[in-house]
FISEDO-15186 format. One record per residue: residue number from 1; chain; residue in three letters; x, y, z of N, C-alpha, C, O, CB in turn. Coordinates in nm, 2 decimals, padded with zeros to 4 digits. Glycine has a CB too. Layout:
BEGIN
num;cadena;residuo;n.east;n.north;n.up;ca.east;ca.north;ca.up;c.east;c.north;c.up;o.east;o.north;o.up;cb.east;cb.north;cb.up
NUM;A;ALA;X;Y;Z;X;Y;Z;X;Y;Z;X;Y;Z;X;Y;Z
...
***
This chain:
BEGIN
num;cadena;residuo;n.east;n.north;n.up;ca.east;ca.north;ca.up;c.east;c.north;c.up;o.east;o.north;o.up;cb.east;cb.north;cb.up
1;A;MET;08.55;07.18;09.74;08.57;07.10;09.62;08.64;06.96;09.66;08.73;06.96;09.75;08.66;07.17;09.52
2;A;PHE;08.59;06.86;09.60;08.64;06.73;09.62;08.73;06.70;09.50;08.71;06.75;09.39;08.53;06.62;09.64
3;A;SER;08.83;06.61;09.52;08.91;06.56;09.41;08.85;06.41;09.39;08.78;06.36;09.48;09.07;06.56;09.44
4;A;ALA;08.89;06.36;09.28;08.83;06.22;09.25;08.88;06.12;09.35;08.81;06.02;09.37;08.88;06.18;09.11
5;A;SER;08.99;06.14;09.41;09.04;06.04;09.51;08.96;06.05;09.64;08.97;05.95;09.72;09.19;06.07;09.55
6;A;ASP;08.88;06.15;09.66;08.79;06.16;09.78;08.66;06.08;09.76;08.59;06.06;09.86;08.76;06.31;09.81
7;A;LEU;08.63;06.04;09.64;08.50;05.97;09.62;08.50;05.84;09.69;08.59;05.76;09.70;08.49;05.94;09.47
8;A;LYS;08.38;05.81;09.75;08.35;05.69;09.82;08.20;05.67;09.83;08.12;05.77;09.81;08.42;05.69;09.96
9;A;LYS;08.15;05.55;09.86;08.01;05.53;09.88;07.95;05.61;09.99;08.01;05.62;10.10;07.99;05.37;09.91
10;A;GLY;07.84;05.68;09.97;07.77;05.76;10.07;07.81;05.91;10.06;07.75;05.99;10.13;07.80;05.71;10.20
11;A;LEU;07.91;05.94;09.98;07.96;06.08;09.97;07.85;06.16;09.90;07.80;06.11;09.79;08.09;06.09;09.91
12;A;LYS;07.82;06.28;09.94;07.73;06.37;09.87;07.80;06.47;09.79;07.89;06.54;09.84;07.63;06.44;09.98
13;A;ILE;07.77;06.48;09.66;07.83;06.57;09.57;07.73;06.66;09.50;07.61;06.62;09.50;07.92;06.50;09.47
14;A;GLU;07.78;06.76;09.43;07.68;06.85;09.36;07.72;06.84;09.21;07.83;06.86;09.17;07.69;06.99;09.41
15;A;ILE;07.61;06.81;09.13;07.63;06.81;08.98;07.52;06.90;08.92;07.40;06.87;08.94;07.62;06.66;08.93
16;A;ASP;07.56;07.00;08.84;07.47;07.09;08.77;07.37;07.15;08.87;07.25;07.16;08.84;07.39;07.01;08.66
17;A;GLY;07.41;07.19;08.99;07.33;07.25;09.09;07.23;07.16;09.17;07.15;07.21;09.24;07.25;07.35;09.02
18;A;SER;07.25;07.03;09.15;07.16;06.94;09.23;07.25;06.85;09.32;07.36;06.81;09.28;07.08;06.85;09.13
19;A;PRO;07.20;06.81;09.43;07.27;06.72;09.52;07.26;06.58;09.48;07.14;06.53;09.45;07.23;06.74;09.67
20;A;TRP;07.37;06.50;09.48;07.37;06.36;09.44;07.44;06.29;09.55;07.53;06.34;09.61;07.43;06.34;09.30
21;A;VAL;07.41;06.16;09.57;07.48;06.08;09.67;07.53;05.96;09.59;07.46;05.90;09.50;07.38;06.03;09.79
22;A;ILE;07.65;05.92;09.62;07.72;05.80;09.56;07.66;05.67;09.62;07.68;05.65;09.74;07.87;05.81;09.57
23;A;THR;07.60;05.59;09.54;07.54;05.47;09.59;07.63;05.35;09.57;07.63;05.25;09.64;07.40;05.44;09.53
24;A;GLU;07.71;05.35;09.46;07.81;05.25;09.43;07.93;05.31;09.38;07.93;05.41;09.31;07.75;05.14;09.33
25;A;PHE;08.05;05.25;09.41;08.17;05.31;09.38;08.27;05.20;09.34;08.28;05.10;09.40;08.23;05.40;09.49
26;A;ASP;08.35;05.23;09.23;08.44;05.13;09.18;08.57;05.20;09.13;08.56;05.29;09.05;08.38;05.04;09.07
27;A;PHE;08.68;05.16;09.18;08.81;05.21;09.13;08.87;05.12;09.03;08.88;05.00;09.06;08.91;05.24;09.25
28;A;CYS;08.91;05.17;08.91;08.96;05.08;08.81;09.10;05.14;08.76;09.10;05.25;08.72;08.86;05.07;08.69
29;A;LYS;09.20;05.06;08.76;09.33;05.10;08.72;09.37;05.01;08.60;09.42;04.90;08.63;09.44;05.09;08.83
30;A;PRO;09.35;05.05;08.48;09.38;04.97;08.36;09.54;04.96;08.35;09.61;05.04;08.41;09.32;05.02;08.23
31;A;GLY;09.58;04.86;08.27;09.73;04.84;08.25;09.79;04.97;08.20;09.90;05.01;08.24;09.75;04.73;08.16
32;A;LYS;09.73;05.03;08.10;09.78;05.16;08.05;09.68;05.27;08.08;09.56;05.24;08.10;09.80;05.14;07.89
33;A;GLY;09.73;05.39;08.08;09.65;05.50;08.10;09.62;05.54;08.25;09.68;05.48;08.34;09.52;05.48;08.03
34;A;THR;09.53;05.63;08.27;09.50;05.68;08.40;09.39;05.60;08.47;09.32;05.52;08.40;09.46;05.83;08.40
35;A;ALA;09.39;05.61;08.60;09.29;05.54;08.68;09.15;05.60;08.65;09.14;05.71;08.61;09.32;05.54;08.83
36;A;LEU;09.05;05.52;08.67;08.91;05.56;08.66;08.83;05.54;08.78;08.85;05.44;08.85;08.84;05.49;08.54
37;A;TYR;08.75;05.63;08.82;08.66;05.62;08.93;08.52;05.62;08.88;08.46;05.72;08.83;08.68;05.74;09.03
38;A;ARG;08.46;05.50;08.88;08.32;05.48;08.83;08.22;05.49;08.95;08.24;05.42;09.05;08.30;05.35;08.76
39;A;CYS;08.12;05.57;08.93;08.02;05.59;09.04;07.88;05.57;08.99;07.85;05.61;08.87;08.04;05.73;09.10
40;A;ARG;07.80;05.52;09.07;07.65;05.51;09.04;07.60;05.62;09.14;07.62;05.61;09.26;07.59;05.37;09.06
41;A;LEU;07.52;05.71;09.09;07.47;05.82;09.17;07.32;05.83;09.18;07.25;05.78;09.09;07.52;05.95;09.11
42;A;LYS;07.27;05.88;09.29;07.12;05.90;09.30;07.10;06.05;09.34;07.16;06.10;09.43;07.07;05.80;09.41
43;A;ASN;07.00;06.11;09.27;06.97;06.25;09.29;06.89;06.25;09.42;06.79;06.18;09.44;06.88;06.31;09.17
44;A;MET;06.93;06.34;09.52;06.87;06.34;09.65;06.74;06.41;09.65;06.66;06.40;09.74;06.96;06.42;09.74
45;A;ILE;06.70;06.48;09.54;06.57;06.55;09.53;06.47;06.47;09.45;06.36;06.45;09.50;06.59;06.69;09.47
46;A;THR;06.51;06.43;09.33;06.42;06.36;09.25;06.42;06.20;09.26;06.33;06.14;09.23;06.44;06.39;09.10
47;A;GLY;06.53;06.15;09.31;06.55;06.01;09.32;06.60;05.94;09.19;06.62;05.82;09.19;06.42;05.94;09.36
48;A;ALA;06.62;06.02;09.09;06.68;05.97;08.96;06.82;05.92;08.98;06.89;05.96;09.07;06.67;06.08;08.85
49;A;GLY;06.85;05.82;08.90;06.99;05.76;08.91;07.07;05.78;08.78;07.01;05.80;08.67;06.98;05.61;08.94
50;A;MET;07.20;05.78;08.79;07.29;05.79;08.67;07.42;05.73;08.71;07.46;05.71;08.83;07.30;05.93;08.62
51;A;GLU;07.50;05.70;08.61;07.64;05.66;08.62;07.73;05.76;08.57;07.70;05.83;08.47;07.66;05.52;08.55
52;A;LYS;07.84;05.78;08.64;07.94;05.88;08.60;08.08;05.83;08.62;08.10;05.77;08.73;07.91;06.02;08.67
53;A;THR;08.17;05.86;08.54;08.31;05.82;08.55;08.40;05.94;08.57;08.38;06.04;08.49;08.36;05.73;08.43
54;A;TYR;08.49;05.94;08.67;08.58;06.05;08.69;08.72;06.01;08.67;08.76;05.89;08.69;08.56;06.11;08.83
55;A;ARG;08.81;06.10;08.63;08.95;06.08;08.62;09.02;06.14;08.74;08.96;06.23;08.81;09.01;06.14;08.49
56;A;PRO;09.14;06.10;08.78;09.21;06.15;08.90;09.22;06.30;08.91;09.23;06.36;09.01;09.34;06.09;08.91
57;A;THR;09.22;06.37;08.79;09.24;06.52;08.79;09.11;06.59;08.80;09.12;06.71;08.82;09.31;06.56;08.66
58;A;ASP;09.00;06.52;08.80;08.87;06.59;08.80;08.84;06.65;08.94;08.88;06.59;09.04;08.76;06.49;08.77
59;A;LYS;08.78;06.77;08.94;08.73;06.83;09.06;08.58;06.82;09.07;08.51;06.84;08.97;08.78;06.98;09.07
60;A;ILE;08.53;06.79;09.19;08.38;06.77;09.21;08.33;06.87;09.31;08.40;06.89;09.41;08.35;06.62;09.25
61;A;ASP;08.22;06.93;09.28;08.16;07.03;09.37;08.11;06.97;09.50;08.05;06.86;09.49;08.06;07.12;09.30
62;A;GLU;08.12;07.04;09.61;08.06;06.99;09.73;07.93;07.06;09.75;07.93;07.19;09.75;08.16;07.02;09.85
63;A;PRO;07.82;06.99;09.78;07.69;07.06;09.80;07.68;07.13;09.93;07.75;07.09;10.03;07.58;06.96;09.78
64;A;ASP;07.59;07.23;09.94;07.57;07.30;10.06;07.45;07.22;10.13;07.34;07.26;10.13;07.52;07.45;10.04
65;A;ILE;07.49;07.11;10.20;07.40;07.03;10.27;07.41;07.04;10.42;07.53;07.04;10.47;07.41;06.88;10.22
66;A;GLU;07.30;07.05;10.49;07.31;07.06;10.63;07.20;06.97;10.69;07.09;06.95;10.63;07.27;07.21;10.68
67;A;GLU;07.24;06.90;10.79;07.15;06.81;10.86;07.11;06.87;10.99;07.20;06.91;11.07;07.21;06.67;10.88
68;A;ARG;06.98;06.88;11.02;06.93;06.94;11.15;06.82;06.85;11.21;06.75;06.79;11.14;06.88;07.08;11.12
69;A;GLU;06.81;06.86;11.34;06.71;06.79;11.41;06.61;06.90;11.46;06.65;06.99;11.53;06.76;06.71;11.53
70;A;LEU;06.48;06.88;11.42;06.38;06.97;11.46;06.26;06.90;11.52;06.24;06.78;11.48;06.33;07.06;11.33
71;A;TYR;06.19;06.96;11.61;06.07;06.91;11.67;05.95;06.95;11.59;05.94;07.06;11.55;06.06;06.94;11.82
72;A;TYR;05.85;06.85;11.57;05.73;06.89;11.51;05.65;06.96;11.61;05.62;06.91;11.72;05.65;06.77;11.45
73;A;SER;05.60;07.09;11.58;05.53;07.17;11.68;05.38;07.16;11.66;05.30;07.12;11.75;05.57;07.31;11.67
74;A;TYR;05.33;07.20;11.54;05.19;07.21;11.52;05.16;07.23;11.37;05.24;07.26;11.29;05.12;07.32;11.60
75;A;ASN;05.03;07.22;11.34;04.98;07.25;11.20;04.90;07.38;11.21;04.81;07.39;11.29;04.89;07.13;11.15
76;A;ASP;04.95;07.48;11.14;04.88;07.61;11.15;04.76;07.62;11.06;04.71;07.73;11.04;04.98;07.72;11.11
77;A;GLY;04.71;07.52;11.00;04.60;07.52;10.91;04.64;07.50;10.77;04.56;07.45;10.69;04.52;07.65;10.93
78;A;HIS;04.76;07.55;10.73;04.81;07.54;10.60;04.94;07.46;10.59;04.96;07.38;10.50;04.82;07.68;10.54
79;A;ASN;05.02;07.49;10.69;05.16;07.43;10.69;05.18;07.35;10.82;05.12;07.37;10.92;05.26;07.53;10.66
80;A;TYR;05.29;07.27;10.81;05.33;07.20;10.93;05.45;07.27;10.98;05.55;07.30;10.91;05.37;07.05;10.90
81;A;VAL;05.45;07.31;11.11;05.55;07.39;11.17;05.64;07.31;11.26;05.60;07.24;11.34;05.49;07.51;11.25
82;A;PHE;05.78;07.32;11.23;05.88;07.25;11.31;05.96;07.36;11.38;05.98;07.47;11.33;05.97;07.16;11.21
83;A;SER;06.02;07.33;11.49;06.10;07.42;11.56;06.23;07.36;11.61;06.24;07.24;11.64;06.03;07.48;11.69
84;A;ASP;06.34;07.45;11.61;06.47;07.41;11.65;06.47;07.40;11.80;06.43;07.50;11.86;06.58;07.51;11.59
85;A;PRO;06.52;07.29;11.86;06.52;07.28;12.01;06.62;07.37;12.08;06.61;07.40;12.20;06.56;07.14;12.04
86;A;VAL;06.72;07.43;12.00;06.82;07.52;12.06;06.78;07.67;12.04;06.77;07.75;12.14;06.95;07.49;12.01
87;A;THR;06.76;07.70;11.91;06.73;07.84;11.88;06.58;07.88;11.88;06.55;08.00;11.88;06.79;07.88;11.75
88;A;TYR;06.50;07.78;11.88;06.35;07.80;11.87;06.31;07.86;11.74;06.20;07.91;11.73;06.30;07.88;11.99
89;A;GLU;06.39;07.86;11.64;06.36;07.91;11.51;06.26;07.81;11.45;06.27;07.69;11.46;06.49;07.92;11.42
90;A;GLU;06.16;07.87;11.38;06.05;07.78;11.32;06.07;07.77;11.17;06.12;07.86;11.10;05.92;07.84;11.35
91;A;MET;06.03;07.65;11.12;06.04;07.62;10.98;05.90;07.56;10.94;05.86;07.46;11.00;06.15;07.52;10.94
92;A;ALA;05.84;07.62;10.84;05.70;07.58;10.80;05.72;07.50;10.67;05.79;07.54;10.58;05.61;07.69;10.78
93;A;LEU;05.66;07.38;10.66;05.66;07.30;10.54;05.52;07.28;10.49;05.42;07.26;10.57;05.72;07.16;10.57
94;A;ALA;05.50;07.29;10.36;05.37;07.27;10.30;05.34;07.12;10.30;05.43;07.03;10.29;05.37;07.32;10.15
95;A;PRO;05.21;07.08;10.30;05.17;06.94;10.30;05.23;06.86;10.18;05.25;06.74;10.18;05.02;06.93;10.30
96;A;GLU;05.25;06.93;10.06;05.30;06.87;09.94;05.44;06.82;09.96;05.48;06.72;09.90;05.29;06.97;09.82
97;A;VAL;05.52;06.89;10.04;05.66;06.85;10.07;05.66;06.72;10.15;05.75;06.64;10.12;05.74;06.97;10.14
98;A;LEU;05.58;06.71;10.25;05.58;06.60;10.34;05.51;06.47;10.27;05.55;06.36;10.30;05.50;06.63;10.46
99;A;GLY;05.41;06.49;10.19;05.34;06.38;10.13;05.27;06.30;10.24;05.21;06.35;10.33;05.43;06.29;10.05
100;A;ASP;05.28;06.16;10.23;05.21;06.08;10.33;05.28;06.08;10.47;05.22;06.04;10.57;05.22;05.93;10.28
101;A;LYS;05.40;06.13;10.48;05.47;06.14;10.61;05.39;06.23;10.70;05.41;06.22;10.82;05.61;06.20;10.59
102;A;ALA;05.31;06.32;10.65;05.23;06.41;10.73;05.13;06.33;10.82;05.10;06.38;10.93;05.15;06.51;10.65
103;A;PHE;05.09;06.21;10.78;05.00;06.13;10.86;05.07;06.08;10.99;05.00;06.04;11.08;04.94;06.02;10.78
104;A;PHE;05.20;06.07;10.98;05.27;06.01;11.09;05.34;06.11;11.19;05.42;06.07;11.27;05.38;05.92;11.04
105;A;LEU;05.30;06.24;11.17;05.36;06.34;11.26;05.29;06.34;11.40;05.17;06.33;11.40;05.35;06.48;11.20
106;A;ILE;05.37;06.34;11.50;05.32;06.35;11.64;05.38;06.47;11.70;05.50;06.49;11.70;05.34;06.21;11.72
107;A;GLU;05.30;06.55;11.77;05.36;06.67;11.83;05.47;06.64;11.92;05.47;06.54;12.00;05.25;06.75;11.91
108;A;GLU;05.57;06.72;11.92;05.70;06.71;12.00;05.78;06.59;11.96;05.87;06.55;12.04;05.66;06.70;12.15
109;A;SER;05.76;06.53;11.84;05.85;06.42;11.80;05.97;06.48;11.72;05.95;06.58;11.65;05.77;06.32;11.71
110;A;LEU;06.08;06.42;11.74;06.21;06.47;11.68;06.22;06.42;11.54;06.21;06.30;11.52;06.33;06.44;11.77
111;A;CYS;06.24;06.51;11.45;06.26;06.47;11.31;06.39;06.52;11.25;06.44;06.62;11.29;06.14;06.53;11.22
112;A;ASN;06.45;06.44;11.17;06.58;06.47;11.11;06.56;06.53;10.97;06.49;06.47;10.89;06.68;06.35;11.10
113;A;PHE;06.61;06.65;10.94;06.59;06.72;10.82;06.73;06.72;10.74;06.83;06.73;10.81;06.54;06.86;10.84
114;A;ILE;06.72;06.71;10.61;06.84;06.74;10.53;06.80;06.86;10.44;06.70;06.86;10.37;06.87;06.61;10.43
115;A;LEU;06.88;06.96;10.46;06.86;07.09;10.39;06.96;07.11;10.28;07.08;07.08;10.30;06.86;07.21;10.49
116;A;PHE;06.92;07.15;10.16;07.01;07.18;10.05;06.99;07.33;10.02;06.88;07.37;09.98;06.99;07.09;09.92
117;A;ASN;07.09;07.41;10.03;07.09;07.55;10.02;06.98;07.61;10.10;06.91;07.70;10.06;07.06;07.59;09.87
118;A;GLY;06.96;07.56;10.22;06.86;07.61;10.32;06.72;07.56;10.30;06.63;07.59;10.38;06.86;07.76;10.31
119;A;GLU;06.69;07.48;10.20;06.56;07.43;10.17;06.55;07.28;10.20;06.65;07.21;10.17;06.52;07.45;10.02
120;A;PRO;06.45;07.24;10.27;06.44;07.09;10.30;06.42;07.01;10.18;06.33;07.03;10.10;06.32;07.07;10.40
121;A;ILE;06.50;06.90;10.17;06.48;06.81;10.06;06.44;06.67;10.11;06.40;06.59;10.03;06.61;06.80;09.98
122;A;ASP;06.46;06.64;10.24;06.42;06.51;10.29;06.40;06.53;10.44;06.47;06.61;10.51;06.53;06.40;10.26
123;A;ILE;06.31;06.45;10.49;06.28;06.45;10.63;06.27;06.30;10.68;06.20;06.22;10.61;06.14;06.53;10.67
124;A;THR;06.33;06.27;10.79;06.32;06.14;10.84;06.25;06.15;10.98;06.29;06.22;11.07;06.46;06.08;10.86
125;A;LEU;06.14;06.07;10.99;06.06;06.07;11.11;06.11;05.96;11.20;06.19;05.88;11.16;05.91;06.05;11.07
126;A;PRO;06.06;05.96;11.33;06.09;05.85;11.41;06.05;05.72;11.34;05.94;05.72;11.27;06.02;05.86;11.55
127;A;THR;06.12;05.61;11.36;06.10;05.49;11.28;05.96;05.43;11.31;05.89;05.39;11.22;06.20;05.39;11.31
128;A;PHE;05.92;05.43;11.44;05.79;05.38;11.48;05.71;05.48;11.55;05.76;05.56;11.63;05.80;05.25;11.56
129;A;ILE;05.58;05.49;11.53;05.48;05.57;11.61;05.37;05.49;11.65;05.34;05.38;11.60;05.43;05.70;11.52
130;A;GLU;05.30;05.53;11.76;05.18;05.46;11.81;05.06;05.55;11.78;05.06;05.66;11.81;05.20;05.43;11.96
131;A;LYS;04.96;05.48;11.72;04.83;05.55;11.69;04.72;05.46;11.73;04.73;05.34;11.74;04.83;05.59;11.54
132;A;GLU;04.60;05.52;11.75;04.48;05.45;11.79;04.40;05.42;11.66;04.39;05.50;11.57;04.40;05.53;11.89
133;A;ILE;04.34;05.30;11.66;04.25;05.26;11.55;04.12;05.32;11.58;04.06;05.29;11.69;04.25;05.10;11.53
134;A;VAL;04.06;05.40;11.49;03.93;05.46;11.52;03.82;05.40;11.44;03.70;05.41;11.47;03.94;05.61;11.49
135;A;GLU;03.86;05.32;11.33;03.75;05.26;11.25;03.80;05.13;11.18;03.90;05.14;11.11;03.70;05.36;11.15
136;A;THR;03.74;05.02;11.21;03.77;04.90;11.14;03.65;04.80;11.17;03.57;04.82;11.26;03.90;04.84;11.19
137;A;GLU;03.64;04.70;11.08;03.54;04.60;11.10;03.59;04.50;11.21;03.70;04.48;11.22;03.51;04.52;10.97
138;A;PRO;03.49;04.45;11.29;03.53;04.35;11.39;03.58;04.22;11.32;03.54;04.18;11.21;03.42;04.32;11.48
139;A;GLY;03.68;04.16;11.39;03.74;04.04;11.33;03.64;03.92;11.35;03.56;03.92;11.45;03.87;04.00;11.40
140;A;VAL;03.64;03.83;11.26;03.55;03.71;11.27;03.61;03.61;11.36;03.73;03.57;11.34;03.53;03.65;11.13
141;A;ARG;03.54;03.57;11.46;03.59;03.47;11.56;03.61;03.34;11.49;03.53;03.29;11.42;03.49;03.46;11.68
142;A;GLY;03.73;03.28;11.52;03.76;03.15;11.47;03.83;03.16;11.33;03.88;03.05;11.28;03.63;03.07;11.45
143;A;ASP;03.84;03.27;11.28;03.92;03.29;11.15;04.06;03.30;11.18;04.11;03.41;11.22;03.86;03.41;11.07
144;A;THR;04.14;03.19;11.17;04.28;03.19;11.21;04.37;03.18;11.10;04.49;03.14;11.12;04.30;03.08;11.31
145;A;ALA;04.33;03.21;10.98;04.42;03.20;10.86;04.53;03.30;10.88;04.51;03.41;10.93;04.34;03.22;10.73
146;A;THR;04.65;03.25;10.84;04.77;03.34;10.86;04.77;03.45;10.76;04.73;03.43;10.64;04.90;03.26;10.87
147;A;ASN;04.83;03.56;10.79;04.85;03.68;10.70;04.72;03.73;10.64;04.73;03.79;10.53;04.95;03.64;10.60
148;A;VAL;04.61;03.72;10.71;04.49;03.78;10.66;04.48;03.91;10.72;04.49;03.93;10.85;04.36;03.69;10.69
149;A;THR;04.45;04.02;10.64;04.44;04.15;10.70;04.31;04.21;10.66;04.23;04.16;10.57;04.56;04.24;10.65
150;A;LYS;04.28;04.33;10.72;04.16;04.40;10.70;04.20;04.55;10.70;04.30;04.59;10.77;04.04;04.37;10.80
151;A;PRO;04.12;04.64;10.64;04.16;04.78;10.64;04.12;04.84;10.78;04.02;04.80;10.84;04.09;04.86;10.53
152;A;ALA;04.19;04.94;10.82;04.16;05.01;10.95;04.21;05.16;10.93;04.31;05.18;10.87;04.23;04.94;11.07
153;A;LYS;04.14;05.25;11.00;04.18;05.39;10.99;04.23;05.43;11.13;04.17;05.40;11.23;04.06;05.48;10.95
154;A;ILE;04.34;05.51;11.12;04.39;05.57;11.25;04.33;05.71;11.27;04.25;05.75;11.18;04.54;05.58;11.24
155;A;ASP;04.36;05.77;11.38;04.28;05.89;11.42;04.29;06.01;11.32;04.21;06.10;11.33;04.34;05.94;11.55
156;A;ASN;04.39;06.01;11.22;04.39;06.12;11.13;04.34;06.08;10.99;04.35;06.16;10.89;04.53;06.17;11.11
157;A;GLY;04.28;05.97;10.98;04.21;05.93;10.85;04.30;05.84;10.76;04.25;05.79;10.66;04.18;06.05;10.78
158;A;TYR;04.43;05.82;10.80;04.51;05.73;10.72;04.47;05.59;10.73;04.44;05.54;10.84;04.66;05.75;10.76
159;A;GLU;04.47;05.51;10.62;04.42;05.37;10.62;04.54;05.28;10.61;04.62;05.29;10.52;04.32;05.35;10.51
160;A;ILE;04.54;05.18;10.70;04.65;05.08;10.70;04.58;04.94;10.70;04.46;04.93;10.73;04.74;05.09;10.82
161;A;GLN;04.66;04.84;10.66;04.61;04.70;10.67;04.66;04.64;10.80;04.77;04.65;10.83;04.66;04.61;10.55
162;A;VAL;04.56;04.58;10.88;04.60;04.52;11.01;04.55;04.38;11.02;04.46;04.34;10.94;04.53;04.61;11.13
163;A;PRO;04.60;04.30;11.11;04.55;04.16;11.13;04.41;04.16;11.18;04.36;04.26;11.23;04.64;04.08;11.23
164;A;LEU;04.34;04.05;11.16;04.20;04.04;11.20;04.17;04.06;11.35;04.06;04.11;11.38;04.15;03.91;11.16
165;A;PHE;04.27;04.04;11.43;04.24;04.05;11.58;04.24;04.20;11.63;04.21;04.22;11.74;04.34;03.97;11.65
166;A;ILE;04.28;04.29;11.54;04.28;04.43;11.58;04.14;04.49;11.58;04.06;04.46;11.48;04.37;04.52;11.49
167;A;ASN;04.10;04.56;11.68;03.97;04.62;11.69;03.98;04.77;11.71;04.08;04.82;11.74;03.89;04.55;11.81
168;A;GLU;03.86;04.84;11.70;03.86;04.98;11.73;03.90;05.01;11.87;03.86;04.94;11.96;03.71;05.04;11.70
169;A;GLY;03.98;05.11;11.89;04.03;05.15;12.02;04.16;05.09;12.05;04.23;05.14;12.15;03.93;05.11;12.12
170;A;ASP;04.21;04.99;11.98;04.34;04.94;12.00;04.45;05.04;11.96;04.43;05.11;11.87;04.36;04.80;11.92
171;A;ILE;04.56;05.03;12.03;04.68;05.12;11.99;04.77;05.03;11.92;04.81;04.92;11.97;04.74;05.18;12.12
172;A;VAL;04.81;05.07;11.80;04.91;04.99;11.72;05.03;05.07;11.69;05.03;05.20;11.69;04.84;04.95;11.59
173;A;LYS;05.14;05.00;11.66;05.27;05.06;11.62;05.28;05.06;11.47;05.25;04.95;11.41;05.39;04.99;11.69
174;A;ILE;05.31;05.17;11.41;05.32;05.18;11.27;05.46;05.22;11.23;05.52;05.30;11.29;05.22;05.29;11.21
175;A;ASP;05.51;05.15;11.12;05.65;05.18;11.07;05.63;05.30;10.97;05.57;05.29;10.87;05.71;05.05;11.00
176;A;THR;05.69;05.41;11.01;05.68;05.53;10.93;05.75;05.53;10.80;05.72;05.60;10.70;05.73;05.65;11.01
177;A;ARG;05.85;05.44;10.78;05.92;05.43;10.66;05.84;05.37;10.55;05.85;05.40;10.43;06.05;05.34;10.67
178;A;THR;05.75;05.27;10.59;05.66;05.20;10.49;05.52;05.24;10.50;05.44;05.21;10.41;05.68;05.05;10.50
179;A;GLY;05.48;05.29;10.62;05.34;05.32;10.64;05.25;05.20;10.67;05.13;05.20;10.64;05.28;05.40;10.52
180;A;THR;05.32;05.10;10.73;05.25;04.97;10.75;05.24;04.94;10.90;05.32;04.99;10.98;05.31;04.86;10.67
181;A;TYR;05.15;04.85;10.93;05.13;04.80;11.07;05.25;04.72;11.11;05.30;04.64;11.03;05.00;04.71;11.08
182;A;ALA;05.30;04.74;11.24;05.41;04.67;11.29;05.37;04.57;11.40;05.40;04.45;11.39;05.52;04.76;11.34
183;A;GLU;05.29;04.62;11.50;05.24;04.53;11.61;05.14;04.61;11.69;05.12;04.73;11.68;05.36;04.49;11.70
184;A;ARG;05.06;04.53;11.77;04.96;04.59;11.86;05.04;04.62;11.99;05.11;04.54;12.04;04.84;04.49;11.88
185;A;VAL;05.01;04.75;12.04;05.08;04.79;12.16;04.99;04.77;12.28;05.03;04.71;12.38;05.11;04.94;12.15
186;A;SER;04.86;04.80;12.26;04.77;04.77;12.37;04.63;04.75;12.32;04.59;04.80;12.21;04.76;04.89;12.48
187;A;LYS;04.55;04.67;12.39;04.42;04.64;12.36;04.32;04.73;12.42;04.34;04.78;12.53;04.39;04.49;12.40
188;A;LYS;04.21;04.76;12.36;04.10;04.84;12.42;04.04;04.76;12.53;04.01;04.64;12.52;03.99;04.88;12.31
189;A;ASN;04.02;04.83;12.65;03.97;04.76;12.76;03.82;04.74;12.75;03.75;04.68;12.84;03.99;04.84;12.89
***
């Protein structure tokens, strides 16, 4: 249990059985009466936001949150399987849990998990990955307009927007947080 004086930005608390993180915090001491702790909160599962005010005597529940680093091992046909580097314990995640992040999984890449009551609620992938472009239209020679992009597909079918100079067979760096092109790593010979 936390007391209201423990509240600060970034602290994870539990409200009505759900984990919340404090995104903004303000301490207010009016001339008369008790101090107030005003918090803006974000639900760690749904992303919903709310504001809540606490008094110094309030007690706040501490969530059962665990952070673990797991390696992505393989896709068993239905689920994505991750393994603990120490205990070799495996955890299977359904594609619905990962969403678009599944396109950026690379075998043996280290991923950070946040677990609430033993269930994964968030996964953080390596910030950048390198993938090969398998399908795109050739760029038009002499077309040097800035910020002009074209669609391109990587080896797992995910489509990104790339600059005109990118061709099939090029290796590109992709930002996994946004799913966008970052830079060309190597050119096809």
